[in-house]
Jmol script that loads the backbone (N, CA, C; Angstrom):
load data "model"
ATOM      1  N   UNK A   1       1.070   8.844 -25.690  1.00  0.00           N
ATOM      2  CA  UNK A   1       1.506   7.763 -25.383  1.00  0.00           C
ATOM      3  C   UNK A   1       2.837   7.554 -25.824  1.00  0.00           C
ATOM      4  N   UNK A   2       3.650   7.124 -24.334  1.00  0.00           N
ATOM      5  CA  UNK A   2       4.688   6.695 -24.795  1.00  0.00           C
ATOM      6  C   UNK A   2       5.436   5.456 -25.323  1.00  0.00           C
ATOM      7  N   UNK A   3       6.341   5.287 -26.080  1.00  0.00           N
ATOM      8  CA  UNK A   3       6.483   4.162 -26.714  1.00  0.00           C
ATOM      9  C   UNK A   3       7.935   3.390 -26.001  1.00  0.00           C
ATOM     10  N   UNK A   4       7.754   1.989 -26.055  1.00  0.00           N
ATOM     11  CA  UNK A   4       9.228   1.408 -25.356  1.00  0.00           C
ATOM     12  C   UNK A   4       9.529   0.360 -26.280  1.00  0.00           C
ATOM     13  N   UNK A   5      10.746  -0.012 -26.170  1.00  0.00           N
ATOM     14  CA  UNK A   5      11.567  -0.953 -26.894  1.00  0.00           C
ATOM     15  C   UNK A   5      10.845  -2.391 -26.278  1.00  0.00           C
ATOM     16  N   UNK A   6      11.492  -3.466 -27.075  1.00  0.00           N
ATOM     17  CA  UNK A   6      11.082  -4.865 -26.284  1.00  0.00           C
ATOM     18  C   UNK A   6      11.936  -5.009 -24.976  1.00  0.00           C
ATOM     19  N   UNK A   7      13.198  -4.258 -25.014  1.00  0.00           N
ATOM     20  CA  UNK A   7      13.758  -5.090 -23.973  1.00  0.00           C
ATOM     21  C   UNK A   7      13.310  -4.048 -22.686  1.00  0.00           C
ATOM     22  N   UNK A   8      12.974  -2.657 -22.943  1.00  0.00           N
ATOM     23  CA  UNK A   8      12.407  -1.770 -22.155  1.00  0.00           C
ATOM     24  C   UNK A   8      10.881  -2.566 -21.381  1.00  0.00           C
ATOM     25  N   UNK A   9      10.028  -2.852 -22.305  1.00  0.00           N
ATOM     26  CA  UNK A   9       8.540  -3.711 -21.923  1.00  0.00           C
ATOM     27  C   UNK A   9       9.287  -4.577 -20.980  1.00  0.00           C
ATOM     28  N   UNK A  10      10.167  -5.150 -21.320  1.00  0.00           N
ATOM     29  CA  UNK A  10      10.881  -7.034 -20.371  1.00  0.00           C
ATOM     30  C   UNK A  10      11.100  -6.407 -19.347  1.00  0.00           C
ATOM     31  N   UNK A  11      12.209  -5.373 -19.046  1.00  0.00           N
ATOM     32  CA  UNK A  11      12.616  -4.814 -18.048  1.00  0.00           C
ATOM     33  C   UNK A  11      11.525  -4.265 -17.248  1.00  0.00           C
ATOM     34  N   UNK A  12      10.251  -3.879 -17.680  1.00  0.00           N
ATOM     35  CA  UNK A  12       9.211  -3.221 -16.928  1.00  0.00           C
ATOM     36  C   UNK A  12       8.387  -4.269 -16.293  1.00  0.00           C
ATOM     37  N   UNK A  13       8.194  -5.249 -17.054  1.00  0.00           N
ATOM     38  CA  UNK A  13       7.477  -6.426 -16.783  1.00  0.00           C
ATOM     39  C   UNK A  13       7.951  -7.150 -15.449  1.00  0.00           C
ATOM     40  N   UNK A  14       9.186  -7.453 -15.414  1.00  0.00           N
ATOM     41  CA  UNK A  14      10.294  -8.102 -14.505  1.00  0.00           C
ATOM     42  C   UNK A  14      10.100  -6.850 -12.898  1.00  0.00           C
ATOM     43  N   UNK A  15       9.883  -5.687 -13.585  1.00  0.00           N
ATOM     44  CA  UNK A  15       9.843  -4.764 -12.368  1.00  0.00           C
ATOM     45  C   UNK A  15       8.661  -4.914 -11.579  1.00  0.00           C
ATOM     46  N   UNK A  16       7.353  -5.027 -12.537  1.00  0.00           N
ATOM     47  CA  UNK A  16       6.051  -4.937 -12.173  1.00  0.00           C
ATOM     48  C   UNK A  16       6.091  -6.373 -11.558  1.00  0.00           C
ATOM     49  N   UNK A  17       6.483  -7.116 -11.425  1.00  0.00           N
ATOM     50  CA  UNK A  17       5.831  -8.691 -11.037  1.00  0.00           C
ATOM     51  C   UNK A  17       5.709  -8.579  -9.560  1.00  0.00           C
ATOM     52  N   UNK A  18       6.192  -8.055  -8.868  1.00  0.00           N
ATOM     53  CA  UNK A  18       6.045  -8.018  -7.169  1.00  0.00           C
ATOM     54  C   UNK A  18       5.574  -6.849  -6.809  1.00  0.00           C
ATOM     55  N   UNK A  19       4.873  -6.111  -7.551  1.00  0.00           N
ATOM     56  CA  UNK A  19       4.068  -4.985  -7.183  1.00  0.00           C
ATOM     57  C   UNK A  19       2.516  -5.453  -7.420  1.00  0.00           C
ATOM     58  N   UNK A  20       1.534  -4.745  -6.124  1.00  0.00           N
ATOM     59  CA  UNK A  20       0.374  -4.971  -6.001  1.00  0.00           C
ATOM     60  C   UNK A  20      -0.724  -3.982  -6.857  1.00  0.00           C
ATOM     61  N   UNK A  21      -1.699  -4.226  -7.264  1.00  0.00           N
ATOM     62  CA  UNK A  21      -2.480  -3.299  -8.133  1.00  0.00           C
ATOM     63  C   UNK A  21      -2.949  -2.129  -7.239  1.00  0.00           C
ATOM     64  N   UNK A  22      -2.758  -0.958  -7.619  1.00  0.00           N
ATOM     65  CA  UNK A  22      -3.190  -0.068  -7.030  1.00  0.00           C
ATOM     66  C   UNK A  22      -4.346   0.861  -7.011  1.00  0.00           C
ATOM     67  N   UNK A  23      -4.935   0.578  -8.179  1.00  0.00           N
ATOM     68  CA  UNK A  23      -6.144   1.036  -8.386  1.00  0.00           C
ATOM     69  C   UNK A  23      -7.014  -0.367  -9.006  1.00  0.00           C
ATOM     70  N   UNK A  24      -8.647   0.114  -9.353  1.00  0.00           N
ATOM     71  CA  UNK A  24      -9.277  -0.890  -9.650  1.00  0.00           C
ATOM     72  C   UNK A  24     -10.489  -0.345 -10.826  1.00  0.00           C
ATOM     73  N   UNK A  25     -10.790  -1.160 -11.685  1.00  0.00           N
ATOM     74  CA  UNK A  25     -11.566  -0.743 -13.021  1.00  0.00           C
ATOM     75  C   UNK A  25     -12.902  -1.426 -12.668  1.00  0.00           C
ATOM     76  N   UNK A  26     -13.756  -0.525 -11.996  1.00  0.00           N
ATOM     77  CA  UNK A  26     -15.218  -1.194 -11.822  1.00  0.00           C
ATOM     78  C   UNK A  26     -15.868  -1.216 -12.756  1.00  0.00           C
ATOM     79  N   UNK A  27     -17.434  -1.586 -12.522  1.00  0.00           N
ATOM     80  CA  UNK A  27     -18.541  -1.504 -13.547  1.00  0.00           C
ATOM     81  C   UNK A  27     -18.350  -0.040 -14.440  1.00  0.00           C
ATOM     82  N   UNK A  28     -18.144   1.059 -13.726  1.00  0.00           N
ATOM     83  CA  UNK A  28     -18.328   2.448 -14.284  1.00  0.00           C
ATOM     84  C   UNK A  28     -17.253   2.688 -14.930  1.00  0.00           C
ATOM     85  N   UNK A  29     -16.135   1.918 -15.438  1.00  0.00           N
ATOM     86  CA  UNK A  29     -15.273   1.828 -16.037  1.00  0.00           C
ATOM     87  C   UNK A  29     -14.404   3.467 -16.201  1.00  0.00           C
ATOM     88  N   UNK A  30     -13.526   3.919 -16.861  1.00  0.00           N
ATOM     89  CA  UNK A  30     -12.471   5.082 -16.787  1.00  0.00           C
ATOM     90  C   UNK A  30     -13.275   6.112 -16.386  1.00  0.00           C
ATOM     91  N   UNK A  31     -13.628   6.769 -15.159  1.00  0.00           N
ATOM     92  CA  UNK A  31     -14.293   7.527 -14.533  1.00  0.00           C
ATOM     93  C   UNK A  31     -13.431   8.735 -14.701  1.00  0.00           C
ATOM     94  N   UNK A  32     -13.584  10.015 -14.616  1.00  0.00           N
ATOM     95  CA  UNK A  32     -12.283  10.920 -14.156  1.00  0.00           C
ATOM     96  C   UNK A  32     -11.857  10.815 -12.935  1.00  0.00           C
ATOM     97  N   UNK A  33     -12.554  10.209 -11.656  1.00  0.00           N
ATOM     98  CA  UNK A  33     -12.275  10.409 -10.714  1.00  0.00           C
ATOM     99  C   UNK A  33     -11.254   9.362 -10.482  1.00  0.00           C
ATOM    100  N   UNK A  34     -11.455   8.246 -11.353  1.00  0.00           N
ATOM    101  CA  UNK A  34     -10.165   7.206 -11.654  1.00  0.00           C
ATOM    102  C   UNK A  34      -9.216   7.483 -12.179  1.00  0.00           C
ATOM    103  N   UNK A  35      -9.410   8.473 -13.476  1.00  0.00           N
ATOM    104  CA  UNK A  35      -8.461   8.568 -13.922  1.00  0.00           C
ATOM    105  C   UNK A  35      -7.483   9.654 -13.330  1.00  0.00           C
ATOM    106  N   UNK A  36      -7.704  10.423 -12.253  1.00  0.00           N
ATOM    107  CA  UNK A  36      -7.269  11.109 -11.598  1.00  0.00           C
ATOM    108  C   UNK A  36      -6.436  10.607 -10.623  1.00  0.00           C
ATOM    109  N   UNK A  37      -7.009   9.758 -10.118  1.00  0.00           N
ATOM    110  CA  UNK A  37      -6.154   8.861  -9.224  1.00  0.00           C
ATOM    111  C   UNK A  37      -4.841   8.062  -9.607  1.00  0.00           C
ATOM    112  N   UNK A  38      -5.337   7.322 -10.809  1.00  0.00           N
ATOM    113  CA  UNK A  38      -4.417   6.452 -11.488  1.00  0.00           C
ATOM    114  C   UNK A  38      -3.392   7.780 -11.887  1.00  0.00           C
ATOM    115  N   UNK A  39      -3.290   8.760 -12.639  1.00  0.00           N
ATOM    116  CA  UNK A  39      -2.291  10.001 -12.600  1.00  0.00           C
ATOM    117  C   UNK A  39      -1.636  10.056 -11.488  1.00  0.00           C
ATOM    118  N   UNK A  40      -2.041  10.261 -10.062  1.00  0.00           N
ATOM    119  CA  UNK A  40      -1.691  10.832  -8.887  1.00  0.00           C
ATOM    120  C   UNK A  40      -0.271   9.503  -8.612  1.00  0.00           C
ATOM    121  N   UNK A  41      -0.897   8.178  -8.887  1.00  0.00           N
ATOM    122  CA  UNK A  41      -0.150   7.063  -8.942  1.00  0.00           C
ATOM    123  C   UNK A  41       0.958   6.930  -9.235  1.00  0.00           C
ATOM    124  N   UNK A  42       0.835   7.264 -10.809  1.00  0.00           N
ATOM    125  CA  UNK A  42       1.716   7.356 -11.681  1.00  0.00           C
ATOM    126  C   UNK A  42       2.749   8.005 -11.700  1.00  0.00           C
ATOM    127  N   UNK A  43       2.320   9.508 -11.349  1.00  0.00           N
ATOM    128  CA  UNK A  43       3.387  10.653 -10.786  1.00  0.00           C
ATOM    129  C   UNK A  43       4.174  10.167  -9.525  1.00  0.00           C
ATOM    130  N   UNK A  44       3.962   9.290  -8.661  1.00  0.00           N
ATOM    131  CA  UNK A  44       4.639   9.069  -7.556  1.00  0.00           C
ATOM    132  C   UNK A  44       5.430   7.615  -7.686  1.00  0.00           C
ATOM    133  N   UNK A  45       4.915   6.574  -8.559  1.00  0.00           N
ATOM    134  CA  UNK A  45       5.280   5.575  -8.324  1.00  0.00           C
ATOM    135  C   UNK A  45       6.001   5.287  -9.960  1.00  0.00           C
ATOM    136  N   UNK A  46       5.897   5.787 -10.837  1.00  0.00           N
ATOM    137  CA  UNK A  46       6.148   5.915 -12.197  1.00  0.00           C
ATOM    138  C   UNK A  46       5.505   4.072 -12.896  1.00  0.00           C
ATOM    139  N   UNK A  47       5.763   2.977 -12.012  1.00  0.00           N
ATOM    140  CA  UNK A  47       5.184   1.789 -12.615  1.00  0.00           C
ATOM    141  C   UNK A  47       4.087   1.088 -11.732  1.00  0.00           C
ATOM    142  N   UNK A  48       3.047   1.043 -12.450  1.00  0.00           N
ATOM    143  CA  UNK A  48       1.684   0.685 -11.463  1.00  0.00           C
ATOM    144  C   UNK A  48       1.135  -0.735 -11.976  1.00  0.00           C
ATOM    145  N   UNK A  49       0.131  -1.233 -11.121  1.00  0.00           N
ATOM    146  CA  UNK A  49      -0.498  -2.319 -11.729  1.00  0.00           C
ATOM    147  C   UNK A  49      -1.791  -1.487 -11.255  1.00  0.00           C
ATOM    148  N   UNK A  50      -3.063  -1.799 -12.173  1.00  0.00           N
ATOM    149  CA  UNK A  50      -4.408  -1.617 -12.402  1.00  0.00           C
ATOM    150  C   UNK A  50      -5.078  -2.905 -12.572  1.00  0.00           C
ATOM    151  N   UNK A  51      -6.077  -3.000 -11.928  1.00  0.00           N
ATOM    152  CA  UNK A  51      -7.062  -4.248 -11.910  1.00  0.00           C
ATOM    153  C   UNK A  51      -8.356  -3.876 -12.751  1.00  0.00           C
ATOM    154  N   UNK A  52      -8.713  -4.760 -13.550  1.00  0.00           N
ATOM    155  CA  UNK A  52      -9.788  -4.360 -14.185  1.00  0.00           C
ATOM    156  C   UNK A  52     -10.826  -5.467 -13.868  1.00  0.00           C
ATOM    157  N   UNK A  53     -12.198  -5.131 -13.807  1.00  0.00           N
ATOM    158  CA  UNK A  53     -13.102  -6.042 -13.087  1.00  0.00           C
ATOM    159  C   UNK A  53     -14.080  -6.651 -14.665  1.00  0.00           C
ATOM    160  N   UNK A  54     -13.941  -6.541 -15.538  1.00  0.00           N
ATOM    161  CA  UNK A  54     -14.594  -6.313 -16.880  1.00  0.00           C
ATOM    162  C   UNK A  54     -13.767  -7.933 -17.328  1.00  0.00           C
ATOM    163  N   UNK A  55     -15.018  -8.486 -17.622  1.00  0.00           N
ATOM    164  CA  UNK A  55     -14.452 -10.288 -18.010  1.00  0.00           C
ATOM    165  C   UNK A  55     -14.279  -9.806 -19.785  1.00  0.00           C
ATOM    166  N   UNK A  56     -14.518  -9.030 -20.198  1.00  0.00           N
ATOM    167  CA  UNK A  56     -14.114  -9.292 -21.934  1.00  0.00           C
ATOM    168  C   UNK A  56     -12.758  -8.615 -21.936  1.00  0.00           C
ATOM    169  N   UNK A  57     -11.728  -9.519 -22.683  1.00  0.00           N
ATOM    170  CA  UNK A  57     -10.363  -9.231 -22.794  1.00  0.00           C
ATOM    171  C   UNK A  57     -10.079  -8.102 -24.059  1.00  0.00           C
ATOM    172  N   UNK A  58     -10.608  -8.014 -24.904  1.00  0.00           N
ATOM    173  CA  UNK A  58     -10.742  -6.904 -25.843  1.00  0.00           C
ATOM    174  C   UNK A  58     -11.026  -5.674 -24.829  1.00  0.00           C
ATOM    175  N   UNK A  59     -11.938  -5.556 -24.335  1.00  0.00           N
ATOM    176  CA  UNK A  59     -12.528  -4.309 -23.813  1.00  0.00           C
ATOM    177  C   UNK A  59     -11.233  -3.940 -22.675  1.00  0.00           C
ATOM    178  N   UNK A  60     -10.507  -4.840 -21.897  1.00  0.00           N
ATOM    179  CA  UNK A  60      -9.178  -4.791 -21.076  1.00  0.00           C
ATOM    180  C   UNK A  60      -7.870  -4.024 -21.856  1.00  0.00           C
ATOM    181  N   UNK A  61      -8.166  -4.654 -23.144  1.00  0.00           N
ATOM    182  CA  UNK A  61      -7.043  -3.855 -24.046  1.00  0.00           C
ATOM    183  C   UNK A  61      -7.528  -2.413 -24.361  1.00  0.00           C
ATOM    184  N   UNK A  62      -8.209  -2.106 -24.671  1.00  0.00           N
ATOM    185  CA  UNK A  62      -8.751  -0.816 -25.175  1.00  0.00           C
ATOM    186  C   UNK A  62      -8.439   0.022 -24.304  1.00  0.00           C
ATOM    187  N   UNK A  63      -9.014  -0.233 -22.682  1.00  0.00           N
ATOM    188  CA  UNK A  63      -8.970   0.306 -21.815  1.00  0.00           C
ATOM    189  C   UNK A  63      -7.442   0.816 -21.297  1.00  0.00           C
ATOM    190  N   UNK A  64      -6.851  -0.265 -21.402  1.00  0.00           N
ATOM    191  CA  UNK A  64      -4.733  -0.274 -20.999  1.00  0.00           C
ATOM    192  C   UNK A  64      -4.800   0.799 -22.536  1.00  0.00           C
ATOM    193  N   UNK A  65      -5.051   1.060 -23.416  1.00  0.00           N
ATOM    194  CA  UNK A  65      -4.539   1.638 -24.374  1.00  0.00           C
ATOM    195  C   UNK A  65      -5.026   3.263 -24.219  1.00  0.00           C
ATOM    196  N   UNK A  66      -6.274   3.268 -23.553  1.00  0.00           N
ATOM    197  CA  UNK A  66      -7.049   4.647 -23.701  1.00  0.00           C
ATOM    198  C   UNK A  66      -6.522   5.383 -22.291  1.00  0.00           C
ATOM    199  N   UNK A  67      -6.212   4.303 -21.174  1.00  0.00           N
ATOM    200  CA  UNK A  67      -5.129   5.014 -19.977  1.00  0.00           C
ATOM    201  C   UNK A  67      -3.689   5.559 -20.319  1.00  0.00           C
ATOM    202  N   UNK A  68      -3.347   4.756 -20.885  1.00  0.00           N
ATOM    203  CA  UNK A  68      -1.877   5.171 -22.052  1.00  0.00           C
ATOM    204  C   UNK A  68      -2.168   6.726 -22.478  1.00  0.00           C
ATOM    205  N   UNK A  69      -2.917   6.348 -23.312  1.00  0.00           N
ATOM    206  CA  UNK A  69      -3.075   8.045 -24.102  1.00  0.00           C
ATOM    207  C   UNK A  69      -3.322   9.175 -23.269  1.00  0.00           C
ATOM    208  N   UNK A  70      -4.786   8.678 -22.492  1.00  0.00           N
ATOM    209  CA  UNK A  70      -5.077   9.933 -21.964  1.00  0.00           C
ATOM    210  C   UNK A  70      -3.828  10.313 -20.557  1.00  0.00           C
ATOM    211  N   UNK A  71      -3.142   9.612 -20.283  1.00  0.00           N
ATOM    212  CA  UNK A  71      -2.376   9.844 -18.989  1.00  0.00           C
ATOM    213  C   UNK A  71      -0.678  10.046 -19.308  1.00  0.00           C
ATOM    214  N   UNK A  72      -0.689   9.913 -20.767  1.00  0.00           N
ATOM    215  CA  UNK A  72       0.682  10.236 -21.536  1.00  0.00           C
ATOM    216  C   UNK A  72       1.657   9.073 -21.053  1.00  0.00           C
ATOM    217  N   UNK A  73       0.923   7.685 -20.692  1.00  0.00           N
ATOM    218  CA  UNK A  73       1.776   6.690 -20.518  1.00  0.00           C
ATOM    219  C   UNK A  73       2.499   5.693 -21.430  1.00  0.00           C
ATOM    220  N   UNK A  74       3.154   4.879 -20.794  1.00  0.00           N
ATOM    221  CA  UNK A  74       3.396   3.988 -21.873  1.00  0.00           C
ATOM    222  C   UNK A  74       2.604   2.298 -21.334  1.00  0.00           C
ATOM    223  N   UNK A  75       1.907   1.589 -22.251  1.00  0.00           N
ATOM    224  CA  UNK A  75       1.391   0.570 -21.988  1.00  0.00           C
ATOM    225  C   UNK A  75       2.510  -0.681 -21.915  1.00  0.00           C
ATOM    226  N   UNK A  76       2.844  -1.434 -20.582  1.00  0.00           N
ATOM    227  CA  UNK A  76       3.799  -2.284 -20.359  1.00  0.00           C
ATOM    228  C   UNK A  76       3.064  -3.699 -20.395  1.00  0.00           C
ATOM    229  N   UNK A  77       1.762  -4.049 -20.140  1.00  0.00           N
ATOM    230  CA  UNK A  77       1.562  -5.426 -20.172  1.00  0.00           C
ATOM    231  C   UNK A  77      -0.025  -5.241 -19.906  1.00  0.00           C
ATOM    232  N   UNK A  78      -0.297  -6.347 -20.192  1.00  0.00           N
ATOM    233  CA  UNK A  78      -1.824  -6.723 -20.198  1.00  0.00           C
ATOM    234  C   UNK A  78      -2.122  -8.391 -20.112  1.00  0.00           C
ATOM    235  N   UNK A  79      -2.105  -8.648 -18.758  1.00  0.00           N
ATOM    236  CA  UNK A  79      -2.099 -10.031 -18.536  1.00  0.00           C
ATOM    237  C   UNK A  79      -3.265 -10.532 -17.691  1.00  0.00           C
ATOM    238  N   UNK A  80      -4.411 -11.475 -17.989  1.00  0.00           N
ATOM    239  CA  UNK A  80      -5.183 -11.455 -17.317  1.00  0.00           C
ATOM    240  C   UNK A  80      -6.127 -10.331 -16.991  1.00  0.00           C
ATOM    241  N   UNK A  81      -6.679  -9.904 -15.791  1.00  0.00           N
ATOM    242  CA  UNK A  81      -7.377  -8.724 -15.555  1.00  0.00           C
ATOM    243  C   UNK A  81      -6.189  -7.504 -15.175  1.00  0.00           C
ATOM    244  N   UNK A  82      -5.180  -7.884 -15.034  1.00  0.00           N
ATOM    245  CA  UNK A  82      -3.945  -7.108 -14.609  1.00  0.00           C
ATOM    246  C   UNK A  82      -3.492  -6.109 -15.915  1.00  0.00           C
ATOM    247  N   UNK A  83      -3.490  -4.854 -15.644  1.00  0.00           N
ATOM    248  CA  UNK A  83      -2.730  -3.777 -16.577  1.00  0.00           C
ATOM    249  C   UNK A  83      -1.620  -3.004 -16.201  1.00  0.00           C
ATOM    250  N   UNK A  84      -0.597  -2.871 -17.044  1.00  0.00           N
ATOM    251  CA  UNK A  84       0.488  -2.391 -16.051  1.00  0.00           C
ATOM    252  C   UNK A  84       0.613  -1.110 -17.012  1.00  0.00           C
ATOM    253  N   UNK A  85       0.963   0.030 -16.309  1.00  0.00           N
ATOM    254  CA  UNK A  85       1.459   1.296 -16.856  1.00  0.00           C
ATOM    255  C   UNK A  85       2.858   1.863 -16.500  1.00  0.00           C
ATOM    256  N   UNK A  86       3.648   2.379 -17.325  1.00  0.00           N
ATOM    257  CA  UNK A  86       4.485   3.419 -16.839  1.00  0.00           C
ATOM    258  C   UNK A  86       4.716   4.478 -17.574  1.00  0.00           C
ATOM    259  N   UNK A  87       4.856   5.759 -16.549  1.00  0.00           N
ATOM    260  CA  UNK A  87       5.201   6.842 -16.936  1.00  0.00           C
ATOM    261  C   UNK A  87       6.396   7.758 -16.231  1.00  0.00           C
ATOM    262  N   UNK A  88       7.637   7.627 -16.964  1.00  0.00           N
ATOM    263  CA  UNK A  88       8.734   8.481 -15.962  1.00  0.00           C
ATOM    264  C   UNK A  88       8.215   9.741 -15.240  1.00  0.00           C
ATOM    265  N   UNK A  89       8.752   9.877 -14.077  1.00  0.00           N
ATOM    266  CA  UNK A  89       8.371  11.369 -13.407  1.00  0.00           C
ATOM    267  C   UNK A  89       9.713  12.310 -13.673  1.00  0.00           C
ATOM    268  N   UNK A  90       9.592  13.597 -13.356  1.00  0.00           N
ATOM    269  CA  UNK A  90      10.461  14.701 -13.552  1.00  0.00           C
ATOM    270  C   UNK A  90      11.913  13.784 -13.035  1.00  0.00           C
ATOM    271  N   UNK A  91      11.836  13.477 -11.804  1.00  0.00           N
ATOM    272  CA  UNK A  91      13.440  12.747 -11.577  1.00  0.00           C
ATOM    273  C   UNK A  91      13.164  11.284 -11.327  1.00  0.00           C
ATOM    274  N   UNK A  92      13.448  10.611 -12.563  1.00  0.00           N
ATOM    275  CA  UNK A  92      12.859   9.195 -12.666  1.00  0.00           C
ATOM    276  C   UNK A  92      13.671   8.007 -11.590  1.00  0.00           C
ATOM    277  N   UNK A  93      13.090   7.486 -10.929  1.00  0.00           N
ATOM    278  CA  UNK A  93      13.503   6.650 -10.237  1.00  0.00           C
ATOM    279  C   UNK A  93      13.735   5.219 -11.122  1.00  0.00           C
ATOM    280  N   UNK A  94      13.087   4.679 -11.927  1.00  0.00           N
ATOM    281  CA  UNK A  94      13.454   3.522 -12.685  1.00  0.00           C
ATOM    282  C   UNK A  94      14.316   4.126 -14.002  1.00  0.00           C
ATOM    283  N   UNK A  95      15.374   3.612 -14.176  1.00  0.00           N
ATOM    284  CA  UNK A  95      16.428   3.848 -15.259  1.00  0.00           C
ATOM    285  C   UNK A  95      15.937   2.725 -16.514  1.00  0.00           C
ATOM    286  N   UNK A  96      15.717   3.122 -17.332  1.00  0.00           N
ATOM    287  CA  UNK A  96      15.321   2.547 -18.584  1.00  0.00           C
ATOM    288  C   UNK A  96      16.845   1.707 -19.003  1.00  0.00           C
ATOM    289  N   UNK A  97      17.027   0.137 -19.187  1.00  0.00           N
ATOM    290  CA  UNK A  97      18.064   0.011 -20.169  1.00  0.00           C
ATOM    291  C   UNK A  97      18.111   0.679 -21.575  1.00  0.00           C
TER     292      UNK A  97
END
end "model"
wireframe off; spacefill off
backbone 0.3
color backbone group
């Protein structure tokens, strides 16, 4: 799992504001197919939003951390049912401060 400074996290939150969710976590949770799809999307876009349909806030926080660990990404934000993840690609399009 990547770690970000507070300034980097703030920068990424601002960039993610205009993004639409690219994946949705349903009642089945973090399935292998969903992880593969999120991995492909992260490789292409670096910064993504994922919508969770789970009502439990603690469970959504746990999902964000699991996604970050399994995909070698950094958790950026968890606000409501939206989870934001960041993982730089080999040729980063987003330059962190």
